[in-house]
C-alpha positions as CSV (number, residue, x, y, z in Angstrom):
1,M,0.7,-26.7,1.5
2,T,2.4,-26.2,-1.9
3,S,1.4,-23.3,-4.2
4,S,-0.2,-24.1,-7.5
5,V,0.4,-20.6,-8.8
6,P,2.9,-20.4,-11.8
7,T,6.3,-19.3,-10.7
8,W,6.3,-16.5,-13.2
9,I,3.5,-15.0,-11.2
10,A,4.5,-16.1,-7.7
11,Y,8.2,-15.0,-7.7
12,P,7.6,-11.4,-8.8
13,V,4.9,-11.1,-6.1
14,L,7.2,-12.5,-3.5
15,A,10.0,-10.1,-4.6
16,F,7.6,-7.2,-4.6
17,T,6.5,-8.1,-1.1
18,A,10.0,-8.4,0.2
19,L,10.8,-4.9,-1.1
20,V,7.7,-3.5,0.6
21,V,8.6,-5.2,3.9
22,L,12.2,-3.8,3.7
23,G,10.8,-0.4,2.7
24,R,8.4,-0.2,5.6
25,A,11.1,-1.3,8.0
26,A,13.4,1.4,6.8
27,L,11.0,4.3,6.2
28,N,7.8,3.9,8.3
29,G,9.2,5.0,11.7
30,D,8.6,3.4,15.1
31,A,4.8,3.7,15.4
32,R,3.4,0.5,16.9
33,S,0.6,0.1,14.3
34,S,3.1,0.5,11.5
35,R,5.4,-2.1,13.0
36,R,2.5,-4.5,13.5
37,V,1.4,-4.2,9.9
38,T,5.0,-4.8,8.7
39,A,5.3,-7.8,11.0
40,A,2.0,-9.2,9.6
41,L,3.2,-8.7,6.0
42,G,6.5,-10.3,6.9
43,F,4.9,-13.5,8.2
44,L,2.6,-13.6,5.2
45,F,5.6,-13.3,2.9
46,L,7.3,-16.2,4.7
47,S,4.2,-18.3,4.4
48,G,4.0,-17.6,0.6
49,L,7.8,-18.2,0.2
50,L,7.6,-21.6,2.0
51,R,4.8,-22.7,-0.2
52,E,6.9,-22.6,-3.3
53,R,8.0,-26.2,-4.4
54,A,11.5,-25.1,-5.2
55,I,12.0,-23.6,-1.8
56,Q,10.6,-26.7,-0.1
57,L,13.0,-29.0,-2.0
58,H,15.9,-26.7,-1.4
59,A,15.2,-26.6,2.4
60,E,15.0,-30.4,2.4
61,S,18.3,-30.7,0.5
62,F,20.1,-28.1,2.5
63,T,19.1,-29.6,5.9
64,S,19.6,-33.2,4.8
65,A,15.8,-33.8,5.1
66,V,15.7,-32.6,8.8
67,I,13.3,-30.0,7.4
68,N,11.5,-32.0,4.8
69,V,8.8,-30.9,2.4
70,Q,6.0,-32.0,4.7
71,L,7.4,-30.0,7.6
72,T,8.0,-26.9,5.4
73,R,4.4,-27.0,4.3
74,Q,3.2,-27.0,7.9
75,I,5.7,-24.2,8.9
76,S,4.1,-22.2,6.0
77,T,0.7,-22.6,7.7
78,V,2.3,-21.6,11.0
79,M,3.6,-18.4,9.4
80,L,0.2,-17.7,7.9
81,M,-1.4,-18.0,11.4
82,L,1.3,-15.8,12.9
83,A,0.5,-13.1,10.3
84,M,-2.9,-12.9,12.1
85,V,-1.4,-12.2,15.5
86,P,-0.2,-8.5,15.1
87,L,-3.5,-7.8,13.3
88,V,-5.5,-9.3,16.3
89,V,-3.4,-7.0,18.6
90,M,-4.3,-4.0,16.5
91,G,-7.9,-4.9,16.2
92,A,-8.2,-5.4,20.0
93,R,-6.8,-1.9,20.5
94,W,-9.3,-0.4,18.1
95,V,-12.2,-2.2,19.8
96,I,-11.5,-1.6,23.5
97,G,-8.7,1.0,23.4
98,T,-5.6,1.0,25.6
99,R,-7.2,-1.5,28.0
100,S,-6.0,-4.2,25.5
101,E,-2.3,-3.4,25.9
102,P,-1.7,-5.5,29.1
103,W,-3.2,-8.5,27.2
104,N,-0.7,-8.3,24.3
105,R,2.0,-10.4,26.0
106,W,-0.6,-13.1,26.6
107,I,-1.7,-13.0,23.0
108,Y,1.9,-13.5,21.9
109,V,2.3,-16.4,24.3
110,L,-0.9,-18.0,23.1
111,A,0.4,-17.5,19.5
112,G,3.6,-19.3,20.4
113,L,1.7,-22.2,22.0
114,S,-0.6,-22.4,19.0
115,S,2.4,-22.6,16.7
116,A,3.9,-25.5,18.7
117,A,0.5,-27.2,18.8
118,L,0.1,-27.0,15.0
119,L,3.5,-28.7,14.5
120,A,2.8,-31.3,17.2
121,V,-0.6,-32.4,15.9
122,G,0.8,-32.4,12.4
123,T,3.3,-35.1,13.2
124,R,1.3,-38.1,11.9
125,A,0.4,-36.4,8.7
126,R,4.1,-35.5,8.1
127,A,5.1,-39.1,8.7
128,S,2.5,-40.3,6.1
129,G,3.8,-37.8,3.5
130,N,0.3,-36.4,3.0
131,Y,-1.3,-33.0,3.3
132,I,-2.8,-32.7,6.8
133,D,-5.7,-31.1,4.9
134,V,-6.8,-34.5,3.6
135,T,-5.6,-36.7,6.5
136,T,-8.2,-38.6,8.5
137,G,-8.0,-38.3,12.3
138,W,-8.7,-36.0,15.2
139,E,-5.3,-34.2,14.6
140,T,-6.7,-32.6,11.4
141,I,-9.7,-31.3,13.3
142,V,-7.5,-29.8,16.0
143,Y,-5.0,-28.4,13.5
144,F,-7.5,-26.4,11.5
145,G,-9.6,-25.6,14.5
146,I,-6.6,-23.7,16.0
147,F,-5.8,-22.0,12.7
148,S,-9.4,-21.0,12.2
149,V,-9.8,-19.5,15.7
150,W,-7.0,-17.0,14.9
151,T,-8.4,-16.2,11.4
152,A,-11.9,-15.7,12.9
153,A,-10.7,-13.6,15.7
154,M,-8.9,-11.2,13.4
155,A,-11.7,-11.0,10.9
156,S,-14.4,-10.6,13.6
157,L,-12.5,-7.7,15.3
158,Y,-12.2,-5.8,12.1
159,L,-15.8,-6.5,11.1
160,G,-16.9,-5.1,14.4
161,V,-14.8,-2.0,14.0
162,A,-16.2,-1.4,10.5
163,V,-19.8,-1.9,11.5
164,R,-19.3,0.4,14.5
165,E,-17.9,3.2,12.4
166,L,-20.5,2.9,9.7
167,R,-23.3,3.0,12.4
168,R,-21.8,6.2,13.8
169,G,-22.1,7.9,10.5
170,S,-20.9,11.5,9.7
171,L,-17.9,10.1,7.8
172,P,-16.4,11.6,4.6
173,R,-17.3,9.7,1.5
174,Q,-13.8,8.3,0.9
175,F,-13.8,6.9,4.5
176,I,-17.2,5.3,4.0
177,V,-15.9,3.5,0.9
178,M,-12.8,2.4,2.7
179,I,-14.6,1.1,5.8
180,A,-17.3,-0.6,3.7
181,A,-14.4,-2.4,1.9
182,L,-12.9,-3.4,5.2
183,A,-16.3,-4.7,6.3
184,L,-16.6,-6.9,3.2
185,L,-13.1,-8.2,3.5
186,S,-13.6,-9.0,7.1
187,L,-16.9,-10.7,6.3
188,W,-15.0,-12.8,3.7
189,G,-12.4,-13.6,6.4
190,V,-15.1,-14.9,8.7
191,E,-16.5,-17.0,5.9
192,E,-13.0,-18.4,5.1
193,S,-12.3,-19.3,8.7
194,M,-15.6,-21.2,8.9
195,S,-15.0,-22.9,5.6
196,I,-11.4,-24.0,6.6
197,A,-12.6,-25.2,10.0
198,A,-15.5,-27.2,8.3
199,S,-13.0,-28.6,5.8
200,G,-10.8,-29.8,8.7
201,V,-13.7,-31.5,10.4
202,A,-14.8,-33.1,7.1
203,A,-11.3,-34.4,6.4
204,G,-10.9,-35.6,10.0
205,I,-14.0,-37.7,9.9
206,D,-13.6,-38.6,6.2
207,V,-16.8,-37.1,4.8
208,A,-17.6,-34.6,2.0
209,R,-14.4,-35.4,0.2
210,S,-15.2,-33.2,-2.8
211,F,-15.6,-30.2,-0.5
212,V,-12.3,-31.0,1.2
213,L,-10.5,-31.3,-2.2
214,W,-12.0,-28.0,-3.3
215,R,-10.8,-26.3,-0.1
216,V,-7.3,-27.7,-0.7
217,A,-7.2,-26.4,-4.3
218,A,-8.4,-23.0,-3.1
219,N,-5.7,-22.9,-0.4
220,E,-3.0,-23.8,-2.9
221,N,-4.0,-21.1,-5.2
222,N,-5.3,-18.1,-3.1
223,L,-2.4,-17.1,-0.9
224,I,-0.1,-15.6,-3.5
225,Y,-2.9,-13.3,-4.7
226,I,-3.9,-12.3,-1.1
227,L,-0.2,-11.5,-0.6
228,L,-0.2,-9.3,-3.7
229,L,-3.2,-7.3,-2.4
230,A,-1.7,-7.0,1.1
231,A,1.7,-5.9,-0.3
232,A,0.1,-3.3,-2.6
233,Y,-1.9,-1.9,0.3
234,A,1.1,-1.9,2.6
235,A,3.3,-0.2,-0.1
236,V,1.3,3.0,0.0
237,P,3.0,4.6,3.2
238,P,6.6,3.9,2.1
239,L,5.9,5.2,-1.4
240,H,4.4,8.3,0.1
241,R,7.4,8.7,2.3
242,V,9.7,8.4,-0.7
243,S,7.7,11.0,-2.5
244,E,8.1,13.3,0.5
245,Y,11.9,12.8,0.4
246,G,11.9,13.6,-3.3
247,G,9.6,16.7,-2.7
248,V,7.1,15.5,-5.2
249,D,4.1,14.7,-2.9
250,R,1.2,17.1,-3.0
251,W,2.1,18.8,0.3
252,S,5.7,19.4,-0.6
253,R,4.5,20.9,-3.9
254,A,2.0,23.1,-2.0
255,C,4.8,24.3,0.3
256,K,6.9,25.3,-2.8
257,T,4.0,27.1,-4.3
258,L,3.2,29.0,-1.1
259,S,6.7,29.7,0.0
260,P,7.4,33.1,-1.8
261,M,4.1,34.6,-0.7
262,W,4.5,33.1,2.9
263,S,8.1,34.5,3.1
264,D,7.0,38.0,2.1
265,L,4.0,38.1,4.4
266,T,5.8,36.8,7.4
267,S,8.7,39.2,6.9
268,A,6.2,42.0,6.9
269,C,4.3,40.5,9.9
270,P,6.9,38.5,11.9
271,E,4.6,38.3,14.9
272,V,2.4,35.8,13.1
273,L,5.1,33.2,13.1
274,L,4.0,30.5,15.6
275,H,7.6,29.2,15.5
276,H,10.2,28.7,12.9
277,L,9.3,25.9,10.5
278,S,11.5,22.9,11.3
279,A,12.9,20.6,8.6
280,N,11.6,17.7,10.8
281,L,8.0,18.6,10.2
282,S,6.1,16.6,7.7
283,P,5.3,18.4,4.4
284,R,1.6,18.3,5.4
285,H,2.4,19.9,8.7
286,R,4.5,22.6,7.1
287,A,1.8,23.4,4.6
288,H,-0.7,23.6,7.4
289,R,1.4,26.0,9.4
290,M,2.2,28.1,6.4
291,C,-1.6,28.5,5.7
292,V,-2.3,29.5,9.2
293,E,0.5,32.1,9.2
294,I,-0.6,33.5,5.8
295,R,-4.2,33.9,7.1
296,D,-2.9,35.6,10.3
297,A,-0.8,37.9,8.2
298,L,-3.8,38.9,6.1
299,S,-5.6,39.8,9.3
300,V,-2.8,42.1,10.3
301,L,-2.4,43.6,6.8
302,G,-6.1,44.5,6.6
303,R,-5.1,47.7,8.4
304,F,-2.8,48.6,5.5
305,H,-5.3,47.7,2.8
306,T,-6.5,50.5,0.5
307,V,-9.7,49.3,-1.2
308,R,-10.0,50.5,-4.8
309,P,-12.0,49.1,-7.7
310,A,-10.1,46.2,-9.3
311,E,-9.7,45.8,-13.0
312,G,-8.5,42.6,-14.8
313,N,-8.0,39.2,-13.4
314,A,-9.4,39.1,-9.8
315,A,-6.7,36.7,-8.5
316,V,-3.9,38.9,-10.0
317,C,-5.4,42.1,-8.6
318,L,-5.9,40.5,-5.1
319,A,-2.3,39.2,-5.0
320,I,-1.0,42.6,-6.0
321,S,-3.2,44.3,-3.4
322,I,-1.9,42.0,-0.7
323,A,1.7,42.5,-1.8
324,A,1.2,46.3,-1.7
325,S,-0.2,46.2,1.8
326,A,2.7,44.1,3.0
327,D,5.1,46.6,1.4
328,R,3.3,49.5,3.2
329,R,3.7,47.8,6.5
330,R,7.3,46.8,5.9
331,S,8.1,50.5,5.0
332,G,6.7,51.7,8.3
333,E,3.5,53.3,7.3
334,L,0.9,53.8,10.0
335,P,-2.1,51.5,10.0
336,G,-5.5,52.8,8.9
337,Q,-9.0,51.5,9.0
338,F,-9.3,47.7,8.7
339,H,-10.5,46.3,5.3
340,S,-10.5,42.6,4.8
341,F,-9.1,41.0,1.7
342,A,-11.6,39.1,-0.5
343,V,-9.9,35.7,0.1
344,V,-12.4,32.8,0.0
345,S,-12.6,30.9,3.3
346,A,-12.1,27.1,3.3
347,A,-13.4,24.3,5.5
348,H,-10.6,21.8,4.9
349,L,-6.8,22.0,4.6
350,S,-6.9,20.8,1.0
351,D,-9.3,23.6,0.0
352,E,-7.3,26.1,2.0
353,V,-4.1,25.2,0.1
354,H,-6.0,25.5,-3.2
355,V,-7.3,29.0,-2.3
356,L,-4.0,30.4,-1.2
357,A,-2.0,28.7,-4.0
358,V,-4.1,30.6,-6.5
359,L,-2.8,33.8,-5.0
360,A,0.7,32.5,-4.6
361,K,0.9,31.7,-8.3
362,H,0.4,35.4,-9.0
363,W,2.8,36.6,-6.4
364,P,5.6,38.9,-7.5
365,A,8.7,36.8,-8.2
366,S,11.2,39.4,-7.0
367,A,11.6,42.9,-5.6
368,E,12.2,44.3,-9.1
369,S,9.0,42.8,-10.4
370,F,7.1,44.1,-7.4
371,E,8.4,47.6,-8.1
372,R,7.0,47.3,-11.7
373,I,3.5,46.4,-10.4
374,K,3.5,48.6,-7.3
375,P,1.6,51.5,-9.0
376,L,-1.1,49.0,-9.9
377,G,-1.2,47.8,-6.3
378,E,-1.6,51.3,-5.1
379,S,-4.6,51.8,-7.2
380,I,-6.5,48.7,-6.1
């Protein structure tokens, strides 16, 4: 197959995909699911690259026609099929769990045999110089039958996962949208696999020529746009990791906001520290631990809280009251009757960070500033 997409569209998409593959390989760690997505995108990239006419001609010239244009086209199809393999492995694990792991080696062996079979049955079409997509004969039927089995297996697995999760219910709205989109994409994948298999049969027995030509035109045009969507989706984790390294992601910013208040409260109540925060923890994990320790410190400081009527901004008064309580405990005062602080509870980590960040934004910036507001804290 040779792409019909203009080079000014195709080459930027290919360059972007290559950057995403390299970024994922460098930044996304050793999780198996991450490696499998990266491998799938890598094979998809190779398929798109080998569909470019200039690449096909360059390969033919560089290898003295050992790898000619017709062979490069079929290798592109093999790469596209291989892109399905790690996704099939992932889908199988989602459907039946760890029981699928012993099967993985056989899935990979079957993928290798399928690749060899595609190139073998494509020999006559290569010799004729035609697309195998339009070549009459049993080889075309087998060729697209093998390819469609892998496409259908991948799409069916993910469709099954999506339907299962939607039927279970009790999902947050954003997950419902995401899983519904997965279901629609998987359904489209099933339709595509059936359409491609039907086109292969029609070409093999030389019927429905207009349908076959439409399918060929779609195959020439669609892949680069599918590659763009896949690369954009796969780019999210490495971009998120880069934002973490730069300290500009939401959780890193939350940690910076909470840090002064967290530091003062844990110095007054060191027993609440679950363990020292490690630099190896993710920003989200650090923010979670800081929220837990702040809440625990507030429970301890309730014995040092003097409840007085508050005047002015409620958040400012509450922050000053907490700071004054921490100062009393730090100075060695004896605890008194417990009075809880009027800090709103939260059901999710995002809400918890928001609630505590409101207080942290009004936290005294230094010991000197605390001394200036200390009388106000004593009166709250």
